[in-house]
C-alpha positions as a Markdown table, in Angstrom:
| # | Residue | x | y | z |
|---|---|---|---|---|
| 1 | Unk | 44.9 | 0.2 | -29.5 |
| 2 | Unk | 43.7 | -2.4 | -27.0 |
| 3 | Unk | 41.9 | -5.6 | -27.6 |
| 4 | Unk | 38.4 | -6.3 | -26.2 |
| 5 | Unk | 39.9 | -9.2 | -24.3 |
| 6 | Unk | 42.1 | -6.7 | -22.3 |
| 7 | Unk | 39.0 | -5.3 | -20.6 |
| 8 | Unk | 37.6 | -8.6 | -19.4 |
| 9 | Unk | 38.0 | -9.6 | -15.8 |
| 10 | Unk | 39.6 | -12.6 | -14.4 |
| 11 | Unk | 37.5 | -15.5 | -13.0 |
| 12 | Unk | 38.6 | -14.5 | -9.5 |
| 13 | Unk | 37.5 | -10.9 | -9.9 |
| 14 | Unk | 34.1 | -12.0 | -11.3 |
| 15 | Unk | 33.7 | -14.4 | -8.4 |
| 16 | Unk | 34.5 | -11.6 | -5.9 |
| 17 | Unk | 31.9 | -9.3 | -7.6 |
| 18 | Unk | 29.3 | -12.1 | -7.5 |
| 19 | Unk | 30.1 | -12.9 | -3.8 |
| 20 | Unk | 29.7 | -9.2 | -2.8 |
| 21 | Unk | 26.3 | -9.0 | -4.6 |
| 22 | Unk | 25.1 | -12.3 | -3.1 |
| 23 | Unk | 26.1 | -11.0 | 0.4 |
| 24 | Unk | 24.1 | -7.9 | -0.3 |
| 25 | Unk | 21.0 | -9.9 | -1.2 |
| 26 | Unk | 21.5 | -12.3 | 1.7 |
| 27 | Unk | 21.5 | -9.4 | 4.1 |
| 28 | Unk | 18.0 | -8.4 | 2.7 |
| 29 | Unk | 16.6 | -11.9 | 3.5 |
| 30 | Unk | 17.3 | -13.8 | 0.4 |
| 31 | Unk | 18.4 | -17.5 | 0.7 |
| 32 | Unk | 21.4 | -18.6 | -1.4 |
| 33 | Unk | 20.4 | -21.8 | -3.2 |
| 34 | Unk | 23.6 | -22.2 | -5.2 |
| 35 | Unk | 26.7 | -20.4 | -6.4 |
| 36 | Unk | 28.5 | -21.8 | -9.4 |
| 37 | Unk | 31.1 | -20.0 | -11.4 |
| 38 | Unk | 29.8 | -16.6 | -12.3 |
| 39 | Unk | 26.1 | -17.4 | -11.5 |
| 40 | Unk | 24.1 | -17.5 | -8.2 |
| 41 | Unk | 20.6 | -18.7 | -7.6 |
| 42 | Unk | 18.7 | -17.0 | -4.7 |
| 43 | Unk | 15.2 | -17.4 | -3.4 |
| 44 | Unk | 12.8 | -16.0 | -0.7 |
| 45 | Unk | 9.3 | -16.4 | 0.3 |
| 46 | Unk | 7.0 | -13.5 | -0.5 |
| 47 | Unk | 5.9 | -11.4 | 2.4 |
| 48 | Unk | 2.4 | -11.2 | 3.7 |
| 49 | Unk | 1.2 | -7.8 | 4.7 |
| 50 | Unk | 0.5 | -7.7 | 8.4 |
| 51 | Unk | -1.4 | -4.4 | 8.6 |
| 52 | Unk | -4.2 | -5.2 | 6.1 |
| 53 | Unk | -4.6 | -8.7 | 7.2 |
| 54 | Unk | -4.9 | -7.7 | 10.9 |
| 55 | Unk | -7.4 | -5.0 | 10.0 |
| 56 | Unk | -9.5 | -7.3 | 7.9 |
| 57 | Unk | -9.4 | -9.9 | 10.7 |
| 58 | Unk | -10.8 | -7.4 | 13.2 |
| 59 | Unk | -13.5 | -6.1 | 10.8 |
| 60 | Unk | -14.7 | -9.6 | 9.8 |
| 61 | Unk | -14.6 | -10.9 | 13.4 |
| 62 | Unk | -11.8 | -13.3 | 12.7 |
| 63 | Unk | -13.2 | -14.9 | 9.6 |
| 64 | Unk | -10.3 | -13.3 | 7.5 |
| 65 | Unk | -7.9 | -15.5 | 9.5 |
| 66 | Unk | -8.9 | -18.4 | 7.3 |
| 67 | Unk | -7.7 | -16.5 | 4.3 |
| 68 | Unk | -4.5 | -15.6 | 6.1 |
| 69 | Unk | -3.8 | -19.2 | 7.0 |
| 70 | Unk | -4.3 | -20.3 | 3.4 |
| 71 | Unk | -1.9 | -17.6 | 2.2 |
| 72 | Unk | 0.7 | -18.5 | 4.8 |
| 73 | Unk | 0.6 | -22.2 | 3.8 |
| 74 | Unk | 0.7 | -21.5 | 0.0 |
| 75 | Unk | 3.2 | -18.6 | 0.1 |
| 76 | Unk | 4.9 | -18.0 | -3.3 |
| 77 | Unk | 8.6 | -18.3 | -3.6 |
| 78 | Unk | 10.5 | -15.6 | -5.6 |
| 79 | Unk | 13.6 | -16.8 | -7.4 |
| 80 | Unk | 16.5 | -14.6 | -8.6 |
| 81 | Unk | 19.4 | -15.6 | -10.8 |
| 82 | Unk | 22.5 | -13.4 | -10.7 |
| 83 | Unk | 25.1 | -13.5 | -13.5 |
| 84 | Unk | 28.4 | -11.7 | -13.8 |
| 85 | Unk | 29.6 | -11.2 | -17.3 |
| 86 | Unk | 33.2 | -11.0 | -18.5 |
| 87 | Unk | 33.2 | -7.2 | -17.9 |
| 88 | Unk | 31.9 | -7.3 | -14.4 |
| 89 | Unk | 28.3 | -6.3 | -15.1 |
| 90 | Unk | 25.7 | -8.0 | -13.0 |
| 91 | Unk | 22.5 | -9.2 | -14.6 |
| 92 | Unk | 19.4 | -10.3 | -12.7 |
| 93 | Unk | 16.7 | -12.6 | -13.9 |
């Protein structure tokens, strides 16, 4: 019979799992804000759809560019927190 503590990963193994996951997100355009222990905080600016904005700009004779400009200036930032538990499972918030 094995203890539950036998299945837990070492700190180094958890850090390696976290680093691999952070690298995966970084390759998708996320920015790494901080990595501390078994937790990482990432962020990225939300994308603005080019096709619909270009179409609406053409249809409205350029008036829609005002809306696009406001959206670019006030772009929302998405935040993501990655945690690795003692068993190597990654949770996202």
